[in-house]
N, C-alpha and C positions, 0 to 999 in steps of 0.2 A: 200227233201226226208224225209218222216216221219219215226217214229220208227218202224211201221209195215213193211214198205218196207225194212228198214235196217235189220230187223230180217229175212225176206224172203231171202235176198241176203246172209246173214250169214249162213243160213241153207243150201242153195245150195252149198256154198263154203265148208261147212263141209262135205256134201255128197260126194264131189269130193276129199276129203282128208282122212287122217288116222283117223279123228274125226267123220266119217260118222255114226259110231255106237253109238255115244254119244247122249243121249236124253236130252231134255231141256224142262223146264216149261216156257212157254211164259209169263205167268202172273208174275212169280217170277223175271224173268229177267227185265221185265218192271218196277216192283216196285224197284228193286235194282238201276237201272239207275236213276230213278227219285229221289231216296233218296240221292244219291251222288250229283246230281245237286243242290238239295235244300241246302245241307250242304255247298257247295262251295259259295253260295251267302248269307249265314247267318253270320252276324257280331258276334253274341254272341256264336256261336259254335266254334270260333277260338280265345281263350283268348289272345294269343300273338299279333295277328293282331289288336284285339280290344284295347289292351294297347297302341300300336303304334299310332293308329288313335286318341285315346283319348288324348294322350300326345301332339300331334301336334295341336289339337284344343285348348287345354289349353294354349299352348305357344303363339299361334296367338292372343288369347284373352288378355293375359298378355302384349304382345307387344303393342296392341292397347290402353290398359289402360295407359301404361307408356307414350306413345306419346301424349295422351290427357292431362295427368298431367303436362308434361314438357311444353306443349304449353300454358297451363294456368299460370304456375309459371314463365314463361319467361326465363327458363334455357335451355341451349342447351348441351345435353350430347353426341351428335352424331358428332359434328363438333369440330375441334381443338379450344382451348380457345383463346380468343383475348388477346394478351400480355398486352394491356392497362388495362385489367380488373384484372391482377394479383396484389397482394399487393406489394407496393414499398418498397425495402430495400435500405437504403442509403448506398452508397459505402464507407462512412467514419465511419460506425459503428465499434466498437472495435471487434477485432477478438478473444479476450479473454473474456469469460463470466464473469470472476471475476474482470475485470478491465475496466477503461474508457479510451477514447481517446480524446485529445484536438486538434482542428483545429484552427489555428490562421491565419486570413487574414490581410495582411499588405498593406498599400499604400506605395508609394516610400518614403514619408516623415516619416513614422512610423517605418521603418526597423531598425533604430538605437536603438530602445528600445527592446533589445534582451531578456530581462528578461521574456517577455511573452512566449518565445520559450522554456524556461528551467524550468518552474515552476514544471514540473513533476519530476525533479531531487531533489526536496526539501523533507525533511522528515516532516511528515510521508506520504506525498503525493505520493512519488515514489512507495509506496507499492501497490497502487491501481489505478494508472494512468500509462498506458503502455508507451505512448510517445506523442509527439506533432508534428503534420504535419503543415508546414508553406506554405501558398499560397500567391501569389501576386494577388491583387484585380482585375487586368486586365486579369488574366488567365481564360480560359474557365471553369475550375473546380471551381474556386472561384465564378465566375458569376452565375454558375448553383446552387452552394450551397447557395449563398445569396438570389437568387430569390425564392428558395424553402421555406426559413424561414423568409422572410421579407414581411410584410403586405404592401398593396398599400398605398403610401403616407408616409411611415415610413422613417425617416431620418437615413442614415447609416454613422457612424463614425469609424475610424480605429485607432489602431488595433481592430479587431472584432474577438471574440473567440466563438467557438461552442464546447460544451461538448457532447460526444456520449457515450451511454452504448452499449451493444452488440445488441440492437434492434433498437434504435432510438436516435434522438437528444433530450437531456434533459435540456440543459441550454445554453443561449446565452447572451453575455455581451460585452460591449466595455470599461468597467471599470476594471482596473487591480486589484484594491483592492477587488472588488466584486468577481472577478474570484478566487483570493486566498482564500477568505472566503468560497466560494462555494466548491472548491476542498477539503479544509480541512474538511468541514462538511460531506463529503462523507465517511470519515473514520469510520469504525465500530470497536470500541476498543475491545480487547480480554477480556475474563473473567479474573477477578483479580486473578492472580496466586501468586504474590509476597506478603509476609506478610506486613501488614501496619505498618508504623512507630509509635513510641511512642508519638511523639510531632507534633503539628500542627503549621504551619507557614503560615500566611495569608489565612488560610482555607484549606490548602493542606498538604499532608504528603507523606512520601515514600511509594511506592507500589501501589499508585492510578493510574488508567488508564489516558491516554491522554485526553479523553473526560471530565473527572472530572476536570482537570486543566482548560480546556476551559470554562466549566460551572461556575467555581469559579472565575477565574481571567479574563476571556474574551479571545478573539482571539488576536494574534499578528502576524504581517507580518514579524517580525524580528526573523528568525529561523537560527541558525548557525549549520552547520554540520562539525565536525572535519575531518581532512584528514584520509584516510583509515589506514595509519600506526599507528595512535593514537588509533584506535579500540575503539572508544567511540560513544555513541548514540548522536542524535541531542540535541541542547540546545535552549529552547524557551526563548527569551529575552524580558522582560517587562520593558519599560522605563517610567520615570516620568520627563517630561520637558527636554527630551534629555539625561538624565543620567540613567544608569542602576539602577533599583530598585529591581527587582526580576528575577533571572535566574533559570529556571526549566530544569533539565537534564533528558533525557529519555533513557530508555534501548533500545538498537539498535534492539532487536528482538521483544519484547512484547509491546513496546511503553508505558511502565509504568514508573512512576517517580522513579529515583534512585539517585537524588541529588537536593538540593535546596540551593541557595545562596540568602540571603536577605541583601541589603545595607540599613540598617535601617534609616540612616540619609538622604536618598534620597526619602523615602516614602512620597508622597504628598496626595494620595487618602485616605480619612478618613476611609473608610471601611477597607483598608489594615492596616492602622496605628492602628486601634482598635484591630486587630488580631495579632499584633506583638509587643512584649515588647520592650520598648525603653530605659529603665533604669535598673540598677542593682536590685533595689527593685522590679520592675515589673517582671524581669527575675526570681528572686527567688520565687516570688509568682506563676508564670506560670509553671516553670520547676522544682522547688524545689532546694535543695542544690546541687551544682556540685560535681561530683565524684573526680575532681582534679582541682586545680587552678595553672596556670602558669603565670609568669611575665617575661618580656624581655624588653630590651632597643629598643624603636621603632623610636624615632626621637630626635635629640639633646640629652639632658640629661633626656628626659621624659621616663616614664615606661608605658607599656601597659599590660593589664591583660586579660587572657583567662580563661573562665570557660568551663570545659569539661563535657559533658553528653553523655555517650556511644559514638554514632557516630555523635553527634552534638557538635559544638564549638561556644561559644559566645565570641566575641572579643570586648573589651571596648575601647573607645577613650583614648588617652594619658592622664594620670593623671586625669581621669574622671570616673564617674559612668554611663555615657551615652554610650549606645551600638552603635558601629560603624558597626558591621557586624556579621551575623550569617550564619554558614555553617552546612549543614546537608546532609551527604553522606552515601550511603550503603557501606559495605565493598568492594563490587565488583567495585563500582565507585572509591573508594579510590585507589584500585589496578590499575585501568586504568590511573588515574592521575599520580600515581607514575611512570608509564612507561615513561612519558615524560622526566623524569630526570635521566633515567638509560642509561648506555652504551648499544649500539646496537650490540656490538661484544665482545665475551669473550677474556680476556687478554688485553682489552683496557678500557679507562675510559671516563667518561663524567663529565664536571665541570659546576657548577652553581656559578657564581660570584655575590655576593651582595655587591655593592660598598659602600653604606652608605654615610657618610660625607667626604670620602676621596677625595683628590684633583685629578684633571685630570692627573697631572704628575705621581702620584702614580699608578693610574689605568693603564696607558700605560705600566708600568712595569709588571703588572699582564697579560695584553694582550700579551706582548712579550713572556712570559713563555708559555702561552697556545698555541700560534701560533707555537712556536718551537716544541711542543710535538704533535701537531694536526695530523701530517701525520703518526707518528710512534706509539704513545701511547694513543691517544685520538680519539674518534669518533665524538666529537663535544662539544660545550659549549654555555652557555647562560650567558649574562652579563646584570645586572640590575643596573641602577643608582638610587640614592636616598636612604633613610633610609630603614631599615629592614621592617618596617611596611607597606611599599608601595609594597613590593614584594609579590609574590603569597602566600596567607595565608596558604594554605595547606602545602607548602614546609617549611615555617618558623616554623610551629607548629610541623610537624612530625620529622624534623631534629634538633629541639631544638636550633635554631639559636637565640642568645641573643644579639649579637653585630656585627657591620660591621666595616671595610670590612672583608669578609670571602669568601673563596672558598670551596664549598662543592664538594668533589670528590666521584663519584659513579661508581660501576661496573654494571654488568647485574643483580645483586641481590638487591643492595641498597647502602647506604652510607658506604664508607670505610675510609674516612679521612676528617678532617676539617682543613684548613690552614687560619690563621689570618694574616700572613705576606707572602710576596713574597718569602722570604728565606725558610719558611716552605714548600711552594709548590715546590720550586726547590729541596729541600732535599727529598721530597716524590718521585719525578720522578727519581732522581739520584739513589735511592735505588731500582728501578724497572728494 
């Protein structure tokens, strides 16, 4: 039915209704209908619809471009990633970003060498190595670990150590000495905060960082850490042909030097000997005149001399101008050493007995008195055989011990009494 027929029917319907008197212009109605039809099929006369269609076309084009690009690049963004293509993270990496972890693989025959398992407890290593994991070489974990880091044809010996940071394995060795050296080298010394000392001994002085000691004296595997109750930092022990030559004490927090002991007559390395005076004349030239000079009976009827320079003490051999020993300590380190000889409980005492040349019979009388008082009036005692000069140098010097035998009695603060006979010691305790 065309438009003319529709208009004819419409007119007949209107004549039969209340609209029969309404007149119409056939041409106007025709033009109106055609204009609506034309607008309905025009894209540009409907902005909203035009925007929707345009967006869809652009999206399809972008998707096609992305698919072509990924197919050329060999990457697949539409399927789940293949786990084998993910970066591998070793399960043994350190959980702490600031520390390292050591994994030691033992064979049945190497298990007895337990030092490998506890290097992380040594100072200053314990500050930056979290712990050590120990594996048997026949375990699945050990086999997997070894296969990951062993080249084809490489011979494996045990114990075998792996060092990990928080991301990857950084070092592997089957040599314990090399492992100690490597772990020590990981240490980053703090900024020098302590004031430097006045005097240099073998190229080092008080207040210098741990790394400066290593750079000057070299590395040592011999590091001693005092017990916790002594509250002292670690001590680096440098030996010459088996004997102690230089002991360097470190602060427990900053790892800076707070004490130096030099056994002058044990120095064999020429470089060290050149940097440490060995005679009275060289000492005066190097350090100047002492602030104080002390003399005491050190062995038999011989006399020993001490030159005091602020916190440094130079002790000469008996009846000689040759230096035996030099001690250089910060005030804090001196306080720490003093704690070793003090009573641990108020109201009780601690005794240091220096026996000297006394006979064994006489010493047993001293021991009897101390044991008798141990449970009620004493917290402990130390007994040293031999002459005064063989006892701890710090103790002899601070408490002005000049002859033996002598019992030095201390409380929680310091020395309170010196007894040169058993009767004097008995009288002291009877008055308490």
